[in-house]
N, C-alpha and C positions, 0 to 999 in steps of 0.2 A: 734474557739478555737483550739490551737495547739495540736499536738500529742506527746506523749512520744515515745521513741524507742520501747518499749514493745508493745504499742498500734499499731504502724505501722506494726510490723511483725505479731502480732496476727490477726489483721484485714485482712491482705493480705492472711492469711492462714485459715480464718474462713470458716467452713463448715456448722455449725449449731449454732443458738443462736445470741444474740446481744452483742455488745461491751460495756456492762454496768457492772460496778463493782459488783461482787458477783453473776452475772447471770451464768447459766449453758451454757457452750459453747463446741464445738468440733472443732478441728483444723486438717488440713492436716499435715502430718509428711513427711519431705523431706529425712532425713537421720535417720539411727538407728545405735546404737552400742551395742554389748554385750561383756562381758568378760566370761572366761571359768567357773567361780564359779556359775554364773547365766545363762550362755548361754546354757548349756546342757539342762536344763529344758525348757528354752525359745524355743529351736528348736524342742524339742519333742512336745511342744504345737503347734508350727508352722506346724509340720508334721500332727498333728491331725486336724488342720483346713482344710487341703487338697488343698491348693493353689499350683500350679505347679512351680511358680516363684515369687521372691519378686516383690512387686509393688512400692517400694520406688525408689527415685533417686539414692540412694547409701546406702548400708548397710555394716557394717564391723563386723567381728567376731575376737575378740582379745583374746590371751592367755597370761594372766599376773598374775592371782591369784594362781591357783593350779599348780605351776611349781615345787614344791617339790615332787620328784618322789620316794617314799618309797616302792611302789609296783605298780601293773598294773593299778590301778584305774585312776589316773590322765592322764597317757599317752594314755590309751584307750579313755578317753573322748576327748583328743586332736585330735585323729584320727577321731572320730565321728564328731567333729566340723569341721574338714577340709573337710570331705566328704560331709557334709551338705552344706558348703559354695560352694563347687564345683557344687553340684547338683542344688542349688536354686539361684545361681547368686550373692553371696557375695564376698567381699574381705576378705582374711584370713591372719591375722598377726600372724606369727609363734612364738612359745615359744622362749623367749630370745630377741625378737625384742624391747620390752619395755612395758610400762604401758599405758593402753588404752587411758586415758585422755591426757597424754603428747603427745602420738602419733597422737591422733585425732586432737589436736591443731596444731601440726606440718604439717600434711599431708592432712587432709580432712575438717576441720572446715571452714565454709564459712559464711561471714556476710550476714545477712538477711534471712538465712534459719532456718528451725526448725530441732532439733535433739532430738530424744527420746532414752534414753539409760537405759539398765537394771543394772544400777549402780547409786547410789544416788549422786555421784560427777560428773555426766555428765555436770552440769552447768559450768564446766571449759571452755566449748565452748563459753560461754558468754564473754570470754576474747577477742574474735574477732567480737563480735556484732551479735551473733545468739541466738535465744531462744532455749536453751539446757536444757532439763528437765529429771530428773531421774525418773524411774518408775519400776514397777514389770515386770518380764520377759514376762508374758502373755500380758501385754499392748504393749510390744515391738513386740512380735509375731503378735499381731493383726495389728499393724501398718505396718509391713512387708507384711501382707496380704492385705493391702489397706484400712484398717479401720481407721477411724478418732480417735483422741485421745481426751477423754473427761476431762474437768477440769472446775473449776470456774474461771470466768474472775477475775484475781487477782487485788488487789490494787497495786499501783506502788509508791514505796518509793524512793525519791530522796536522794541519798547519795552524798552530794555536797562537793567535795574535793578542798581545797585551799592549797597554800604553797608547800613545797618540803620536802621530807623525809630527816632527818639529818643523818649523818654518823652512821652506826651500827643499824639503824632502817630500817626495810624493809616491803615488801608487807604483810608478815605474821602478822606483828604488826598492819596493817591497819585492817585486818579482825578480829583480836583479840580485837581491839578497838570497832568495830561494835558489837561483841559478848558481850563485857563488858557493852555496853549500852542497848542492847535489849534482850540478853539472848538467850537460845536455843529454845524458842517458840515465839519469838517476831515478827517473819516475816511469820507466817503461812498464807497461801493464799495471799502472797505478792510477788512482784518482787522487788529486790533491783537494782535500776538503777543508775549508777555512772555518775556524771557530774561535771562540774566546771573546773577551770584552773589547778587544781592539777593533773587531769588525764593525762595531756600532759607530766608529769614527769614520768609516769609509762609505761614501755615496755609491750608488749603483754604477755610474760611469767609472769610478775609481775601481770598483770590484771587477768590472769588465776589462779594465786594463790588465789586471792581475791574471784573470782567468784566460784572457787572450794569449798572453806570452807564456803561460804555463805550458803551452804546446812545445816550447823550446827545451823543456826538460824531458821530452819524450812521453809525457803523461797522456793517458787515454782521454782525460778531460780534467777540468778543475771546477769547483762548485762552491758557492757561498749559500747560506740559508736564505730563505724567503721570509723576511721579517717586516717590521714596521717601516724600515727604510726602503725596502722593496715596494711596499704598499704605497708609500708616498710617491715614489717614482712613477709607478703605474697610474696613480691618480693624476699626476701632473702630465702624463701622456694621454690622458682621457681613456684609460684602460683599467680603471680601478676595479671593475667587476671581475677581472681576470686573476686577481690576487688570491693566493692561498697561503696560509701559514705552513711553513715547512722547515723544521729544524731537527737536528740530531737529538736522540733521546739522551737524557742525562748520563745513562749508563752505557752509552754506545761504546763498542770496542773497536779500536783502530789498530792497524798492523804496525804503524810507526807514528811517532809524534815529533814534530819539529817546533821548537819554541822560538818565537820572534817577538822581541819587545820593540814595538814601532818607535818608542821614545829614544831608542839608542841607535836608530839607523842614521846613516850619513849619505850624502849624494854619491851614487855609484855610476860606473860606466862599464859597458862591455867593449873590450878592445878587439881589434882585428885578429882573426876573421871568424869569430864564433861568439854567439850570445853567452857561451859559458866562460869566456875569458874575462871575468869580472874583477875590477879593481875599484878602489875609491877614486873619486875625481881628483882628490889631493895628490894621488900618486902620479897622475899624468898631467897635472896642471901646468899651463904655460906653453903647451904645444900650439903652434900657429894653426888657425882654422880657416879653410878656404870656403867651405860651404856648410850651412846649417839648414836642415830640413825638418819642419814640424808638421806632424800629421800621421797618416797610416791608420789602420784599423785599431792600433794600440793607443794612440795618443792624438786623436782628432776631435775629441768631445768639446762640448761648450765650455766645460771647466778648464780644459787644457788651453783652449784659445783665449779664454778670458784672462787666465793668469799670464799668458805670454804677452797679450796686448797691454795689460796694465804694468808689467815690468818695462815694456818698450815705451810707454807713454812719455812723450817729451824727449826721447832719446833718438839717436841715429845709429844704425849698425855700422860696424867697422868698415872702412873703405876697402879692406882686403877680403871682405867676407860677403858671400851671397846668402840671403835668407829666403826660404820658400815656405809657404803655408798651404797645406792641403786639408781643407775642412772635411769633416767626416760626413756631413749631410747638409741639405738645404736648410733644415731646421736650425742648425748651428749657425749658418750664414745669416739667416733671418734675424736671429737674436743679436748677433754681432753688429749687423747693420742698424737695427732699431735702437740698440743701446748706445751707438756711436763708437763702440770699441774697435770695430773694423778700421776706422780711420786712424787709430793709434798704430796699427800694424802697417798701414799703407804709408803714413807720414814718416815712420821710422825707416822705410826702405824695403819692406818685405815684398816679395813677389807672390801674389795670391793666385794659386793654381785651382784647377777644376776640383769639384768635390769627387775625388776618385783616388785610386791607389797611387798612380803616378810614379814618382821617383822611387818608392818602396820596391817596386819590381822592375826597376830600370826602364820604365816607360816614360822616357823624357827626363830632362834635368840631370843628365849624367854629369859628374864632376869633372874638372880638368885633370890632366895627367898628373899622377903622384899626389893628388889632393888628399887633405884631411877633411873628411866630411862627418859632421856630427848629426845624428839622426834619431828622432824619437820613435823609430820603427822597431820591429821585432827581430830583424835578421841583419847581419852584417857579413854574410858569406862572400868569399872571394868573387869578384866580378859582378855581383848582383846589382850594384849601382849603375852598371853600364860601362864602367871604367876599370879594367882589370888592375891597373896600378894604384887605384885609390885605396885609402885606408879609412874604413868606415867604423865609427864608434857609436854605440847606442846609449842614449842618455835620456833623462827626463826633460819635459818642456822647460822647467826652471833652469837647468843646467844649460840646455840648448840656447835659450834666448839670452841669458846673461853672457854666454860665450860669444854669441853673435855681436853683442855690443862691444865686448873687449877685443874681439878678433883672435882670441886664443882660448883654449880650454880653461874654464874658470870655475872654481867652487862657487855656486850661486849664493852661498851664505855670506860671501864678502860684498854682496850687492847693497846691503842696508836693510831697511825694513821691508818685509814682504807686503806687497799691495793687498788690500782686502778686496774680495770680489763678491758680488751679489748674484746667487743663482735664483732663477725664477721659480715661483711657487707653481706656475702652470706654464708648460711649454707651448710654443706656437705650433699647432698641429695642422698640416696641410698635405694631404695625401693625393693631391691632383696629379703627381708624377708616378703614382703607382696605379697601374691598370688592373682592376680586379677581374676575376674569371668572367668570361662572356657567355652569353646564350647563343643558340644556333651554331654550335660547334661543327656540325656535320658539313656545313657548306664552306668552312674555312679551309683555304689552301695553304700548305706549307711553302714558304718562300725560301728557295735555295740559291745562293750565289755560286759562281763557278769555282770558288776555293773550297767548297764543301765536297769532300770525296767520301766514297763508301768505306766502311770498316774493312780491315783485312780479314782473311779467313782464320778460323780457329779449329785446328784439327785435334782429334783425340791423342792423348799422350802415348808414345810408343813404350815398349818394354825396356829399350836400351837407348842411351843417348851417346853420340860420338862426335868428336870435333876437337878443336884445339882451344887453349886459353887465349882469347882475343885481347884481354886486358887484365892486368893485375894492379889493384889500387890499395891505398892505405886505410886507416881508420877514419871514421866520420865523413865518409863521402856523402854529400847532400844530393837531393834531387836537382838542385841548381847545377851541380857538377854534371849529373847524368843528362838532364834536359834543361838547358838554360832558358831564362825568360828574356825580357827586354823587348824593345820596340821592333826589332828586326824578326824575332822568332815567334813571339806570342800570337801574331796574326795568322800563323800557320797551324793553329791548334786543331782545326777541323780538316786538315790535309796531312794525313800521316805519312805519305810517301815524301812530301817536301820537308816536313819538320824532322823526319828521321835523319836528314843530312847533317843535323846539328848535334846528334847524340854524342855526349862526351867532348863537345867542342873545346871546353876549357882545359880538358885533360889531355886528350889525344885527338886532334882534328882528323887523323887518318882512320879512326875507328869505323865510321859508317861504310867507307869504301872497302876496307879489309873485311868487314862482316859480310857484306854482299858477295864479295869475291870468294870467300871461303864457305859460303852458304850457312852462315851462323857458327855458333860455338858457345863458349863459356866465359864468364867473368868471375874472377877471384878477388875478394875483398877482405877488409879487416872488420873491426867492431863498429856497430851502429851504422851499417850500411843503409843508405836511403833516408837519412834524417832530413827534417825540414818539411817543405811543402808537400801537400797531398797529391800533387799533379800526377795523374795516372799516366801521362805521356811519357814519364820516365820508365814506364813498363811497356806500354803499347808500342812506342816507337822502336825500342830495342827488339821487341817481338817481331815487328815488321822486318827488321834487319836479320832475323834468324836466331836471336838469342834463345838458347835452350835451357840453361840453368845458371843460377848465380850461387857461388859457393863462398861463404864468408864466415867470420868469427861470430858475428851476431847482426840481427836486422833491426831497423826501426819499424814500428808497428804498422803504419799505414802503407809503407812501401812493400812490406812483406805481403800484405793483403792484396795489393795491386798486382804483384807478380803472380799470385795464385789466380786472380781474376782473369789474367790474360795467358794462362797456360805456361808460364815460365816456372821451372821447378826451383824453389828456394831451399837450399841445403846449408848446413853449418858443419864446421870441422868438430868431430867429437872431441878431438884434442886440438886446442888452438895452436899449439906449437907446430902442427903440420902445415900451417899457412906458409911457413918459410921453406917447405920442401917442394913447393911448386913454383913455376916461373911462366911468364908470358911466352906462348909458343908451344908449351907442352901439349901433347896429344892425350886426350882423355877418353875413357869409356866408363859409363855409369850404368850400372844394372839397377833398374827401377822395380824389378819383380818383388823385391822385399820391402818396398817403401811403407807398406801398411804396418810393418813391425816397428817402424820408427828408425830403422837403420838402413843405410845404403852403402854399397861398396864402390869406391872409385878406383879404377885402374889408371895409373899414370904410365901410359905406354912408352913415353919418351924415357922416363927414368927407371922403368921396370919395377915399380912399387905399387902397393895397394894402400889406400887410406880410407878410414872409416868415417862416414858422414852420418849426420842425423838431421832431424827436423822437429818442429813443434806443431805440426799441422793437425787439426781435428779430423774426425771422420768425415764431416761435411766438406771441409777444405780439400781433402783427398779426392773426394767425388768430383768436386769442381775441377781440380787439376786434371784428373783422368779424362773428364769430358772435353778438355781442351780450353776451359775457361768458364767464366760465370754465365756468359750469354748462351752458349750451347747447353750448359747445365740447366739453366731455367727453362729453356725451350723444351729440352728433354723431359723435365719434370712435368710440365704442363701437357705434353703429349701422353705421357704415362698416366 
C-alpha cells in the first residue's frame, strides 16, 4: 500500500507509537520557531527545564507581534529574547525584519522536515512540503530541549485540485472554499494534503497562503508536495541544495477526498465573526467599507503586494476608506521599492505599515466604531481588530484592493483586465537582520526587564476537585475570547499575574476577580472550545486564577494540549445533552481516581445529580496531568 506525504514524514520522525490512524505517537522535531508574543514565556519555560543548549537542528526566535512600543515592556522583552537566542544557540530575527511565517518560508523551511512553532499558523511551512505544526510555547520549549512532540496519528484528507484559478480569484479563495465546505472544526485531528494537477498552477507563496489558513479548519497541519515548483522557489531563495522530491505514492490511501476544480471558484468572503462563515463576494456586494487591511502571515507575500499595487496603479482609494499595507518581510519591501511598485501603493493613498503582524492581532490600526473592515488576514473573531463593534470580513488581496477603490465590497471581476505581474527568477536575499547563533555563550547574561515575572507553581493533581462553575459559555469559544490580544494586553505576556486580569474580558470582565475570590473552580463550554490561536496564555493565566478543570462538548486540538501542559483537567460530556443540565454557580465535585479508565464521575451538588464525563488523553498526557503539568513532568523524568 502506498504512502501519503504526511505518512512518509511522520514515519521518518516517529519516536514512539505506531503509524495507525488515531493512535498516540510522538515525533522528533527538527526545527522550532517562536514569535515574541508567545516566545518570552516559551523561553522562560526553556530556562526552567535547565538544558544548556538547544537540541534541535535549527530554532529561530522572531520578533513580529509586539512591535508597537508604547512603553518599556515590548522592547525589554525583545532584548530578553535576543539574549536568550545568543546564550542557547538560536537564530534571532530582529524587529522590523518581517512576519515569522513569511520569513521562515523564505529562509528556513525545508521539505521533509518537521517544524513546531508557538503560533497556530506555523503550518505555513507546509507550502514547501514539511510537517509544520502549531503548538503551545511549552511544547516548543520541550522540543528545543530534545523532547519528542506528542500527538494522535492524524487522518489524512486529500484535497484534490484540478483546473486553474480564473482571473481575480486567488489562493485565499481556495482555502475559503475549503472552509465553506468543512467549517472551523471539520479537520480536527486531520491533515489536509493537497494533490492533483491543479497544484502545478500554484506557486510556493500561494501554497503557503492555503496551508497557513488551513489552521482555521482545526487541522493538525496542511501540506503540499515538494516538487519542481518547490525546487525553483528554493533556488530563487539561494537554498536550492535543501530541496528534496517528496510526493505521495500513486496508490496512497486517504481517509477522505475533497475535489475542488480551481477553474470553477469565484471570489469568496468570510463574514463576521468566524472564518467559517463563508459566502460569495456577490452575496455581500455593495456594503460600504471603512477600512481595508492587506497583509498578515496569510497574504503579505511579494505576489500579493505586486497584484495589489498594479490594480491600484493610477487609481486613488475611496475618500471614505482607509487602506493599510503590512508587508511580510524586508525582502518583499526591497523588491517593491526596486521595481517601483511601492510607489503605486503610496500614490493611491495606502498607509504603509511596519513589516509585522500589526492590525491582524489588534496591534494598532483598530477601525472606527461600527466599522466594516475588509482584511486579507486569517481571523475575524469578535473584538480581534481592537474594536468590539467592528464587522471584520476576510477576503483575497484582489477583492480587498478593488473594494478599497470603490469604497464598498466589490466583486473584483468587475474591475476590468487583471494586471500582469512579473515575479523574479531570483529573490533579493539579505539576512543581515537575522543574527545567527553566537560563540562564547557561557559569558552571555540574560537581560530581564521588570515586566518579566517568574512562572506560577504547578502542583500534582489531587484525587478530587471541588468548586463551582465560574463561567458557562457557548460553542466555538476562541482563545481570543479567553485571553484577548491587542496593544494593551499583549505586552503583558511575560507577566502572568497582570495578564490574568484580562481573562475572558470580552465575555465576562468579572471572571478574574470572582475566580480569585472563590479560589478557582470550573468552566463549562460547548463544542470546539479553545479554537484559534495557539496562545498558551489562554491556559496558564486561568491556571493562575485557580481554574481546576474545563468541561465541554469538545475541544480544539492545541488548547486541549495547553490545558494538559499546565495541569488543568480537560473533560468532555459523555452525553452532550448533559451540557444543558448545568448552570453557572453550580457546585461540582469531580472524582479523578478513575481517570485512567477514560471515565470520570461529576457530582452536581447543587442539583443533586451525577453526570458522566470522559476524556481523550493518552497515557503520557495523563502522566503530565498528574505531575501538575509538563514542566514538573519533564523535570521529574530527568531526575528519574
